[in-house]
N, C-alpha and C positions, 0 to 999 in steps of 0.2 A: 754767818753764811746761811743763806736761805735756800732750802731744797724744795723741789716740787715734783709732781708726777709720781712715777712708780720707782721705788728703790728695789729693782729686781736684778737678776744676774746679768742682764745685758748692759746695765749702767754702772755696775759696781766697780769695774776696773778704773774708769774715769773718776768716779766718786772717791775711791780710795786715794787716788793720786791728788785730787783737789784737797781732801782733808789732811793728808800727810803734808802737803805743801804749806799749810798754815801753822804747822807745829815747828816754828822756827824760833831761834834764840830771841829773847825779849818779849815773847808772847807768854802770858800766864793764864789766859782764859780764852777758850774758843766756844762760841755760842753757835749752835746749829738749830736753825728755825725749821721745824717740821710741819708747820701749819698747812703747807701746800702739798704735802705728801699724801697721795691717795691710797697707796698700798706699799707694803714692804714684805719681802720674802726673807728666807734664811740668809741669803747672800747679802742683802742689805743690812740685816742685823749684825752679821759677821763684820761688816765694814765699820759699823758704829762701835761695836765692842773692841775691835782691833785699834780703832782710832783712840778710844779712851785708854787702852792699855799703853800704846805708844806715847800718848800725851802724859800719862801718869809717870812714865819712866823719865820724862823730861821736866817734870814738875809743873805741868800745864793742866789746868782744870778744863773739862769738857762738860758743857751743860746743853741738854736738849730742851728746846723751848716750843711751847704751844703745839704739841703733836695733834694731828687730826684725829677724829674719833676712831678710824680704823687702826691707826698706829697705837693709840692709847690701849685699845683692846688687845692688840698683839703684844705689847709690852707687858700688860697684866697677865695674859694667858701664858706667856713664857716665863714670867717671874723676873723679867729684866728690869722692870721699874724699880726693883730693889738694888740692882747693880749699876744702873746708869742714873745720872742726876737729871731728873726731868722737872722743869719749871713750867707753870701754867702760863706765864707771860714774861715779856722781856724785862719789865722793871724788876721782877723777882730774880731773874737771872743776872741782872746787873747790880744787885745789891752789894753794898760794901762788904769786903771780906778781908780780914787780916790787915786792916789799915790801908788797903789799896782800893782805889776806885776802879771797878771793872770796866773794861772796854772790849768790844768784840774785835776779833782779828779779821782783817779784810782778806777775801779770797785772792 
C-alpha cells in the first residue's frame, strides 16, 4: 500500500480503516510504502503502531518501505525505528522469509 501526503490527524481515521482492511486471513505480509509521505504527526504514528500491533496479533508482518527523509527523522527521533520494521527499498521488504516468498497485500 502506497501512502502519500501528510499523515496527520485529519486523515488518520481513513488510514486506520484502510490498513485494518488489509489485515485479513491469508495475508502474512503488509508493505506500507512511505516514500511519498511528506509529514507525519503523532496521530499518524499511532496508526502505524496500532496497525503493527493488530497485524502481529494475527500473525501478519508489517514492513514500512522507503520512508521519506522527514519520516526517517521522525522515526529516529522518537525511537520508533527500533519498534517498526523499516526497509530502505521494496526488494529488501520482499526478501524471502521463513520459506515463503513475500507479496504485498492489495488495498
